[in-house]
C-alpha positions in Angstrom: 10.9 6.1 19.1 8.9 9.2 18.4 5.2 8.7 18.2 4.0 8.5 14.6 1.7 11.2 13.1 -1.0 8.6 12.5 -0.9 7.5 16.1 -1.3 11.2 17.2 -4.3 11.7 14.9 -6.0 8.6 16.1 -5.9 10.1 19.6 -7.7 13.3 18.6 -11.1 13.9 20.0 -14.0 14.5 17.6 -14.1 18.1 18.8 -10.6 18.6 17.6 -11.5 17.8 14.0 -13.6 19.2 11.2 -15.7 16.7 9.1 -15.6 17.8 5.5 -17.6 15.0 4.0 -19.5 11.9 5.0 -20.6 9.1 2.7 -21.7 5.5 2.7 -19.1 3.3 1.1 -19.1 -0.4 0.2 -17.4 -1.2 3.5 -19.4 1.1 5.7 -19.6 4.8 6.4 -16.6 7.0 5.3 -15.7 10.4 6.6 -13.2 13.0 5.3 -11.9 14.8 8.4 -9.3 17.5 9.0 -7.2 18.9 11.8 -4.9 21.8 10.9 -3.0 21.0 7.7 -3.8 17.2 7.9 -6.7 15.6 6.2 -7.7 12.0 6.3 -10.2 9.4 5.1 -11.7 7.6 8.1 -13.8 4.4 8.3 -16.7 3.9 10.7 -14.4 1.7 12.8 -12.2 4.7 13.3 -9.3 3.3 11.2 -7.5 5.8 9.0 -7.4 4.8 5.3 -5.4 7.7 3.9 -3.7 10.8 5.2 -2.5 13.9 3.4 -0.6 17.1 4.3 -2.6 19.7 2.5 0.4 22.0 2.4 2.6 19.3 0.8 0.3 16.7 -0.8 3.2 14.6 -2.2 4.6 13.7 1.3 3.9 10.2 2.4 2.7 10.2 6.0 1.6 6.6 6.6 4.4 4.1 7.7 2.6 1.3 5.8 2.6 3.3 2.5 6.2 4.3 3.0 7.2 0.7 3.3 5.0 -0.4 0.4 6.8 2.1 -1.8 10.1 0.5 -0.6 9.2 -2.2 -3.2 10.8 0.2 -5.7 14.1 -0.8 -4.2 13.4 -4.4 -5.2 12.3 -3.5 -8.7 15.3 -1.4 -9.7 15.0 0.6 -12.9 11.4 -0.6 -13.5 8.8 1.6 -15.1 5.3 0.0 -14.8 3.4 -0.1 -11.5 -0.1 -1.5 -10.6 -1.7 -0.3 -7.3 -4.6 -2.4 -6.1 -6.5 -0.3 -3.7 -6.5 3.5 -4.3 -7.6 4.8 -1.0 -6.8 8.5 -0.9 -4.2 8.3 -3.6 -1.1 8.7 -1.4 1.0 6.4 -3.6 -0.2 8.1 -6.8 0.6 11.6 -5.5 4.1 10.6 -4.3 5.0 8.9 -7.5 3.7 11.7 -9.7 6.0 14.1 -8.0 9.1 12.2 -7.2 9.1 9.3 -9.7 7.6 10.8 -12.9 9.2 8.2 -15.1 6.8 5.5 -13.6 3.6 4.6 -15.3 1.0 3.9 -12.6 -2.3 2.1 -13.0 -4.7 2.1 -10.0 -7.6 -0.1 -9.1 -10.4 0.8 -6.7 -13.8 -0.9 -6.4 -15.7 2.0 -4.9 -16.4 4.9 -7.3 -17.2 7.2 -4.3 -13.7 6.6 -3.0 -12.3 7.6 -6.4 -14.4 10.8 -6.4 -13.4 11.6 -2.9 -9.7 11.1 -3.7 -10.0 13.6 -6.5 -12.1 16.2 -4.6 -10.3 16.1 -1.2 -7.0 14.3 -1.7 -5.4 15.9 -4.7 -5.6 12.9 -7.0 -4.8 14.2 -10.5 -7.7 14.1 -12.9 -5.6 12.2 -15.5 -4.6 9.4 -13.1 -5.6 6.0 -14.7 -8.1 4.4 -12.2 -10.0 1.2 -13.0 -13.2 1.1 -11.0 -13.3 -2.6 -10.5 -12.8 -5.3 -7.9 -9.1 -6.0 -7.6 -9.4 -9.8 -7.9 -11.5 -9.5 -11.0 -9.2 -6.9 -12.5 -6.0 -9.0 -12.0 -7.8 -12.1 -13.3 -8.4 -10.3 -16.7 -5.4 -8.0 -16.8 -3.0 -8.3 -19.7 -0.4 -5.7 -18.5 3.2 -6.6 -17.9 3.8 -4.9 -14.6 7.2 -4.5 -12.8 5.7 -3.8 -9.4 2.2 -4.8 -8.1 1.2 -3.2 -4.8 -1.8 -4.5 -2.8 -3.5 -2.6 0.0 -6.7 -4.5 0.2 -9.0 -4.6 3.2 -12.6 -5.2 4.1 -13.4 -3.3 7.2 -10.7 -4.4 9.7 -9.6 -7.5 7.9 -7.5 -8.2 4.8 -9.6 -8.9 1.8 -10.4 -12.5 1.2 -8.6 -12.6 -2.2 -5.2 -12.2 -0.6 -5.5 -15.6 1.0 -6.2 -17.4 -2.3 -3.4 -19.1 -4.4 -5.3 -18.3 -7.6 -5.1 -14.5 -6.9 -1.3 -14.7 -6.7 -1.2 -17.0 -9.8 -2.9 -14.2 -11.7 -0.5 -11.6 -10.3 2.5 -13.7 -11.4 1.0 -13.9 -14.9 0.9 -10.1 -15.0 4.4 -9.6 -13.6 7.4 -8.8 -15.8 10.6 -10.9 -15.4 12.1 -9.8 -12.1 8.9 -8.2 -11.0 7.8 -7.7 -7.4 4.6 -8.0 -5.5 4.1 -6.1 -2.3 1.2 -6.6 0.1 0.1 -4.7 3.1 -1.2 -7.3 5.6 -2.4 -7.5 9.2 -0.4 -9.4 11.8 -3.3 -9.4 14.3 -4.9 -12.3 12.5 -2.1 -14.9 12.5 -4.1 -17.5 10.6 -5.0 -15.1 7.8 -1.4 -13.9 7.6 -0.1 -17.5 7.3 -2.7 -18.3 4.7 -1.5 -15.3 2.6 2.1 -16.2 2.9 1.4 -19.8 1.9 -0.8 -18.7 -1.1 1.8 -16.2 -2.3 4.9 -18.3 -1.8 3.5 -21.1 -3.9 4.1 -18.8 -6.9 6.6 -16.3 -5.5 8.9 -18.1 -3.1 11.4 -15.4 -2.4 9.9 -13.5 0.5 10.8 -10.6 2.8 8.7 -9.2 5.7 8.7 -5.9 7.6 6.6 -5.6 10.7 5.8 -2.0 11.7 6.3 -1.8 15.4 3.3 -0.3 17.4 1.1 -0.8 14.3 -1.0 -3.7 13.1 0.7 -4.0 9.7 3.1 -6.4 8.1 4.5 -5.5 4.7 5.4 -8.5 2.6 7.6 -8.5 -0.5 7.4 -11.4 -3.0 9.5 -12.3 -6.0 10.1 -15.4 -8.1 13.8 -15.4 -7.1 16.3 -13.3 -5.3 18.0 -10.7 -7.5 20.7 -9.7 -5.0 22.0 -10.5 -1.6 20.3 -9.2 1.5 23.1 -6.8 2.4 22.8 -5.0 -1.0 19.0 -5.0 -0.7 19.0 -3.5 2.7 21.3 -0.6 1.4 19.0 -0.1 -1.6 16.0 0.1 0.7 17.5 2.6 3.0 18.5 4.8 0.0 15.0 4.6 -1.5 13.5 5.7 1.8 15.8 8.6 1.9 14.7 9.6 -1.6 11.0 9.5 -0.7 9.3 12.8 0.2 8.0 11.2 3.4 7.5 11.9 7.0 10.8 11.4 8.9 11.1 7.7 9.5 10.5 7.8 13.3 9.0 4.3 13.3 11.1 1.2 13.8 11.4 -1.3 10.9 13.5 -4.2 10.0 13.6 -6.2 6.8 13.5 -9.9 7.5 14.3 -12.5 4.8 12.4 -15.8 4.8 13.9 -19.0 3.6 12.8 -19.9 0.0 9.8 -22.1 0.1 10.6 -25.7 -0.8 8.8 -27.1 -3.8 
């Protein structure tokens, strides 16, 4: 397996990079850094929150973002998407270019992150962004979304809301029939991961997981019921990934179907 671009960037020394901006965010200090054509948003703990190729902003460079967007293969022909956790706007840039038929609403609690995404990460000025806590937004949302993506972290841990059954109950209320919820989770905290799966599967029992090898992430896909068999779904996922304007898929991934949760 070829080393991923993010892994290579994480190994760069500070002298190899230029710091374009530094600001205090709700979860600690944030930096916008650049090396060559690549620019990224970096937390104080050195984790990379978003990455963009300044010569081709629509390309998706993060394996976790690529696989979150694979949720489009589950929600075939759908048109409304809610993204909880804007970051640098990688999802919004990709969908604006390659999936223009999709209506995308974004939620980001930190106004400084929104401003940084527009200034340094090519987020379109007309992108709909609600500057609000994701849990509060989804509790009051009235939208009928076909796909809900959640990339919610507090420092180096998943946000507390993703372990609460009430959070997923609110997501289900906002999902259209046949809708899909996709969550970016960490497998390094097994208890937190199990709590999230239990909370989500109470309301969305059809579940698939992808663990990104050599990364700390698990991408979870949740639905009320299975829309097609796993062979057809695997083929749809592979086709969707080929259609994305993404970094070549040099990372290993495998879609694993979990048994439906018993009532």
